C-alpha positions in Angstrom: -10.4 29.7 -7.3 -12.4 29.9 -4.1 -11.7 27.1 -1.7 -14.7 26.6 0.6 -15.3 24.0 3.2 -18.5 22.0 3.9 -19.6 19.1 6.0 -20.0 15.5 4.7 -21.5 12.5 6.5 -18.3 11.4 8.1 -16.9 11.3 11.6 -15.1 14.6 11.2 -15.5 17.7 9.1 -14.0 17.1 5.7 -13.2 20.1 3.6 -14.4 20.4 0.0 -11.7 19.3 -2.5 -9.8 22.4 -3.6 -10.3 21.7 -7.3 -13.8 22.3 -8.8 -13.9 19.0 -10.6 -14.6 19.0 -14.3 -14.6 22.8 -14.4 -11.9 25.3 -15.3 -9.5 22.7 -16.7 -6.9 25.4 -17.2 -6.3 25.2 -13.4 -3.3 23.3 -12.2 -3.4 20.7 -9.5 -1.3 22.1 -6.6 0.6 19.1 -5.0 2.5 19.0 -1.7 4.9 16.1 -1.0 5.1 14.5 2.4 8.2 12.3 2.4 10.4 13.7 -0.3 13.3 11.3 -1.0 13.6 7.8 -2.3 10.1 6.7 -3.5 8.8 10.1 -2.5 11.2 11.7 -4.9 10.3 9.5 -7.8 6.6 9.9 -7.2 6.8 13.7 -7.1 9.1 13.7 -10.1 6.4 11.8 -12.1 3.7 14.1 -10.9 5.9 17.1 -11.9 5.9 15.9 -15.4 2.1 16.4 -15.8 1.5 19.7 -17.6 -1.3 20.6 -15.2 0.4 19.7 -12.0 2.5 22.0 -9.8 4.6 21.1 -6.8 3.8 23.8 -4.2 5.2 22.6 -0.9 7.5 19.9 0.5 7.7 18.2 3.9 10.1 15.7 5.4 11.1 15.0 9.0 14.7 14.9 7.7 15.4 18.2 5.9 18.5 16.7 4.2 16.1 14.6 2.2 14.4 17.6 0.7 17.4 19.0 -1.1 17.0 17.0 -4.2 13.3 17.5 -4.6 13.5 21.3 -3.9 15.4 21.7 -7.2 12.2 20.7 -9.1 10.3 23.6 -7.6 12.7 26.1 -6.0 10.0 28.5 -4.9 8.1 25.8 -2.9 8.4 26.2 0.9 10.0 23.3 2.9 8.6 22.1 6.2 9.5 19.4 8.8 6.0 18.9 10.1 3.2 18.2 7.7 0.7 19.7 10.1 2.4 23.0 10.0 2.6 22.8 6.2 -1.2 22.2 6.0 -1.9 25.0 8.5 0.3 27.6 6.6 -0.1 26.5 3.0 -3.4 24.6 3.1 -5.3 27.0 0.9 -2.6 26.6 -1.8 -2.6 22.8 -1.6 -5.1 20.7 -3.6 -3.5 17.3 -3.1 -0.8 15.4 -1.2 1.5 12.5 -1.8 2.4 10.4 1.3 5.7 8.5 0.9 6.8 8.0 4.5 7.5 4.8 6.4 4.4 2.6 6.8 3.6 3.5 10.4 2.8 7.1 9.5 0.7 6.6 6.3 -2.7 6.6 8.1 -2.0 9.4 10.5 -0.9 11.7 7.7 -3.4 10.5 5.1 -6.4 10.8 7.3 -5.5 14.3 8.4 -4.9 15.4 4.8 -8.2 14.0 3.6 -10.1 15.5 6.5 -8.7 18.8 5.2 -10.1 18.1 1.8 -6.8 17.1 0.1 -6.8 14.4 -2.6 -4.4 11.8 -1.6 -1.8 9.5 -3.3 -0.3 7.1 -0.7 2.5 4.6 -1.0 1.9 0.9 -0.4 1.0 -0.7 1.8 -1.8 1.8 2.4 -1.4 1.6 6.2 0.5 -0.1 8.9 -2.4 -2.1 10.4 -5.8 -3.5 9.4 -7.8 -1.0 11.4 -6.1 1.9 9.7 -6.7 0.5 6.3 -10.4 0.3 7.1 -10.4 3.9 8.3 -8.6 5.2 5.2 -10.9 3.4 2.7 -14.0 4.6 4.6 -12.9 8.2 4.7 -12.0 8.2 1.0 -15.4 6.9 0.1 -17.3 9.4 2.4 -15.3 12.4 1.2 -15.4 11.8 -2.5 -11.8 12.7 -2.8 -9.6 11.3 -5.6 -7.2 8.7 -4.1 -4.7 6.3 -5.4 -2.4 3.6 -4.0 1.2 3.9 -4.9 1.6 0.4 -6.5 2.4 1.9 -9.9 2.7 -1.5 -11.7 -1.1 -1.7 -11.5 -1.0 0.6 -14.5 1.9 -1.1 -16.3 1.3 -2.9 -19.6 2.5 -6.2 -18.0 -0.1 -6.3 -15.2 -2.8 -4.8 -17.4 -2.2 -7.5 -20.0 -2.2 -10.3 -17.5 -5.5 -9.2 -15.8 -7.2 -8.6 -19.2 -6.2 -12.1 -20.4 -7.5 -13.9 -17.3 -10.7 -11.9 -17.3 -11.3 -12.9 -21.0 -10.9 -16.6 -20.3 -7.3 -17.3 -21.4 -6.8 -19.8 -18.6 -10.4 -20.6 -17.8 -11.7 -20.5 -14.2 -8.9 -20.5 -11.6 -8.3 -23.3 -9.2 -5.5 -21.8 -7.0 -2.9 -19.1 -6.9 0.7 -19.0 -5.7 2.5 -15.6 -5.2 6.1 -15.0 -4.0 9.0 -12.6 -3.7 12.7 -13.1 -3.1 13.0 -10.4 -0.5 13.4 -11.3 3.2 11.5 -9.9 6.2 14.6 -8.5 7.8 17.1 -8.0 5.0 17.6 -4.2 5.0 18.8 -3.2 8.5 20.8 -6.3 9.1 19.7 -6.2 12.7 17.3 -8.7 14.4 17.4 -7.1 17.9 16.9 -3.5 19.0 20.4 -1.8 19.0 21.9 -1.3 22.4 24.1 1.6 21.3 22.8 5.0 20.3 24.5 7.1 17.7 24.1 10.9 17.5 20.9 11.9 15.8 21.7 13.9 12.6 21.0 17.6 13.0 18.7 17.6 10.0 16.4 14.9 11.5 13.5 15.4 13.9 13.5 12.0 15.5 10.3 12.6 17.6 8.3 13.4 14.4 9.9 10.4 12.6 8.6 8.1 15.4 5.2 9.8 15.2 2.5 7.3 16.3 5.1 4.7 17.4 6.3 4.4 21.0 9.6 6.2 21.9 12.9 4.4 21.4 16.5 5.6 20.8 17.6 6.5 17.4 20.0 3.6 17.4 22.4 4.3 14.5 22.3 5.5 10.9 20.2 3.1 8.6 19.0 0.8 11.4 15.6 2.6 11.1 16.2 5.7 9.1 16.4 6.1 6.2 16.5 2.5 5.0 16.0 -0.3 7.5 12.6 0.6 8.9 10.7 -2.0 6.8 12.2 -4.8 8.9 10.9 -3.6 12.2 7.4 -4.5 13.3 6.8 -1.1 14.9 7.4 0.8 11.6 7.2 -1.5 8.6 5.6 -4.8 7.4 8.5 -6.9 6.2 8.7 -8.5 2.8 4.9 -9.2 2.7 4.1 -5.6 3.4 6.7 -4.3 1.0 5.8 -6.4 -2.0 2.3 -7.9 -1.3 0.4 -4.9 -2.7 2.5 -5.2 -5.8 2.5 -8.9 -6.5 -1.0 -9.7 -5.3 -2.4 -6.7 -7.2 -2.9 -8.4 -10.6 -4.3 -11.4 -8.8 -7.0 -9.3 -7.1 -7.7 -7.4 -10.3 -7.8 -10.4 -12.6 -9.9 -12.5 -10.3 -12.1 -9.7 -9.2 -11.4 -10.4 -5.5 -13.5 -8.0 -3.5 -14.3 -10.0 -0.4 -11.9 -10.5 2.5 -10.2 -13.8 3.2 -12.1 -16.1 5.6 -9.0 -18.0 6.8 -5.3 -17.2 7.1 -2.5 -19.6 8.2 1.2 -18.8 8.3 4.5 -20.7 8.7 7.9 -19.0 8.9 11.6 -19.4 9.7 11.3 -18.0 13.2 10.8 -14.5 14.6 11.1 -12.3 17.7 9.1 -9.3 18.9 11.2 -6.8 17.0 11.6 -7.8 13.3 9.7 -9.8 10.8 10.7 -13.4 9.9 13.3 -13.9 7.2 11.0 -16.4 5.4 7.2 -16.7 5.3 4.6 -18.9 3.8 1.0 -17.5 4.3 -2.0 -19.5 3.1 -5.2 -17.5 2.5 -8.7 -18.9 1.8 -10.9 -16.4 -0.1 -14.6 -16.8 -1.0 -14.9 -18.0 -4.6 -16.7 -16.0 -7.3 -17.5 -16.2 -11.0 -13.7 -16.3 -11.8 -12.9 -19.4 -9.7 -13.6 -23.1 -10.0 -15.0 -23.7 -6.6 -16.7 -21.9 -3.7 -13.3 -21.0 -2.3 -10.0 -19.8 -3.7 -6.6 -20.8 -2.1 -3.9 -18.1 -2.4 -0.5 -18.9 -1.0 2.2 -16.3 -0.4 6.0 -17.1 -0.1 8.9 -14.8 0.6 12.6 -14.9 1.6 13.5 -17.2 -1.3 10.7 -19.7 -0.8 8.8 -20.6 -4.0 5.9 -22.9 -5.0 6.6 -26.3 -6.5 5.9 -27.1 -10.1 3.4 -29.8 -9.3 0.0 -29.1 -11.0 1.2 -26.1 -12.9 1.8 -27.7 -16.3 5.4 -26.6 -16.4 8.3 -29.1 -16.3 10.3 -29.4 -13.0 13.3 -27.7 -14.7 11.4 -24.6 -15.7 12.8 -21.6 -14.0 10.1 -19.4 -12.4 10.9 -15.7 -11.9 12.5 -14.6 -8.6 9.2 -12.9 -7.8 5.7 -13.2 -9.2 2.5 -15.2 -9.3 1.1 -18.4 -10.8 -2.6 -18.7 -11.6 -3.6 -22.3 -12.2 -6.6 -22.4 -14.3 -8.9 -25.1 -15.9 -7.4 -24.5 -19.4 -3.8 -23.4 -18.7 -1.5 -21.9 -16.0 -0.4 -18.2 -16.2 2.9 -17.0 -14.8 3.0 -13.2 -14.0 6.5 -12.1 -13.2 7.0 -9.1 -10.9 7.5 -6.5 -13.6 7.7 -8.9 -16.5 5.5 -10.1 -19.4 3.1 -12.9 -18.4 3.1 -16.2 -20.2 1.0 -19.4 -20.4 1.8 -23.0 -19.9 0.2 -23.8 -23.3 2.4 -21.1 -25.0 -0.7 -19.3 -26.4 -0.2 -15.7 -27.4 -2.0 -12.9 -25.6 -3.4 -9.5 -26.6 -1.0 -6.9 -25.1 -2.7 -3.9 -23.5 -0.8 -0.6 -23.4 0.5 0.8 -20.2 -0.8 3.9 -18.5 0.9 6.5 -16.4 -0.2 5.7 -12.9 0.9 9.1 -11.5 -0.7 11.2 -14.3 -3.8 9.1 -14.0 -4.3 10.4 -10.4 -3.8 14.0 -11.5 -6.2 13.5 -14.4 -8.8 12.1 -12.0 -8.5 15.1 -9.8 -9.1 17.4 -12.8 -12.0 15.4 -14.1 -13.6 14.2 -10.9 -13.4 10.6 -12.1 -11.9 8.2 -9.6 -9.2 6.0 -11.4 -8.8 2.4 -10.6 -6.6 1.6 -7.6 -8.1 4.2 -5.3 -8.3 3.6 -1.5 -11.6 1.7 -1.9 -9.6 -0.9 -3.8 -6.3 -0.4 -2.1 -7.8 -0.6 1.4 -9.1 -4.2 1.1 -5.9 -5.3 -0.8 -3.8 -3.8 2.1 -6.1 -5.5 4.7 -5.5 -8.9 3.1 -1.7 -8.3 3.1 -1.7 -7.2 6.7 -3.9 -10.0 7.9 -1.0 -12.2 6.7 1.3 -10.5 9.1 -1.2 -11.0 12.0 -1.2 -14.8 11.1 2.6 -14.8 11.1 2.5 -14.1 14.9 0.5 -17.3 15.4 2.5 -19.8 13.6 0.6 -22.8 12.2 -2.7 -21.7 13.6 -5.7 -21.1 11.2 -7.1 -17.7 12.0 -10.8 -17.4 10.9 -11.6 -13.9 9.8 -14.9 -12.1 10.0 -14.3 -9.1 7.8 -17.7 -7.4 8.6 -17.1 -7.6 12.3 -13.4 -7.0 11.8 -12.3 -9.7 14.3 -11.0 -13.3 14.6 -13.9 -15.1 16.2 -11.8 -18.3 16.8 -8.8 -16.5 18.2 -9.5 -13.4 20.3 -5.8 -13.0 21.2 -5.1 -12.1 17.5 -7.4 -9.2 17.6 -4.9 -7.0 19.4 -2.7 -6.9 16.4 -5.4 -5.3 14.2 -4.6 -1.9 15.7 -1.6 -0.4 17.5 -1.1 1.4 20.7 -0.7 5.0 19.6 1.7 7.3 21.4 0.1 10.1 23.4 -0.6 13.0 21.2 -0.5 10.9 18.0 -3.8 9.1 18.2 -6.1 8.8 15.2 -9.7 9.9 15.6 -11.9 7.1 14.2 -13.9 7.7 11.1 -17.6 7.2 11.8 -19.3 4.7 9.5 -21.9 6.1 7.2 -25.4 5.5 8.5 -27.4 3.4 6.1 -30.7 4.9 4.8 
């Protein structure tokens, strides 16, 4: 098929999507993977199972982490720099998956979309609030098919829960509590930057792994790469960033939350300037809507083993809540939504079970049909923004940050605004997406 490029009303030139949507459905979606082991491997393996998908190129800054995925498509070339891959193979690539550490999601995703590639990106969508806004704006302007990698969105458990709430199973909702057992620095087992520096593996390009982040020594194996990066503020977003887009997803979907929180307040177990706190409690105030009792909705997040009390839930004090999940306290009943578990009600009422869907195949189907599936970047962007606003509040313990989502600023706390965007390393800056001009 001819792959031609044209301009759209965006900040940059965005290429036409390579697939002619809704036409020639015998075509295969040609997918390139950026970040190819761990979650990247499982994402690409799922895509590979779609009869109209083909894995055509792989990229990872650590070539050792491409060996397993290469077996799925032995003829696909392997790269260490995604920019080189797009330059050399771009005409053969329709779509990309982005499964790198958080700090590189936006840099890669924006460049890929600007080259007309449909994009599937792991959660959280970005590393900071400004990047989330950029990604969602560009996705909307380009018309590309996008999807956030919080696959439980399509699972029967979360679909059933959201459907039940939307159909009045618990009535209008008073408040929400969500939590996970993970800690903010539980993977690397370091709380300070390592002072020793082990040899960099020969397969790893450490400069490209750092990408947008400021230079620092490699440290030692697993402190940052390939496992501990989530703990570090420069690269990941701790437990809230890791699990928030999963656990808060059915809450946002069920309660039709589309507006940004107006206030965020955080408490935690202590932190430094390197890693995230071991334990957080983050209190959000969202505008109310037709699904809520009042004009506002309180949503409280807990991690690191912290959990809500049983008070007001309708469950006895000896009831064991799941290790991770959400509680929606409604006028008629309370719903518990375990993280990857069947939801249940305080009044023991039965619920209509919805079938699950294949989150990965749904993205491929959307590319072929031209129909944007749920959980695209226009949904995943605001969800990610809310999650990351919690991590800004964590830096100002006990202080209520008032958020103006339209202006994208904290009017009552200007010092907090500097955490909405990072200082990009020279040569790794992201060119802003120009807003669409109304009218």
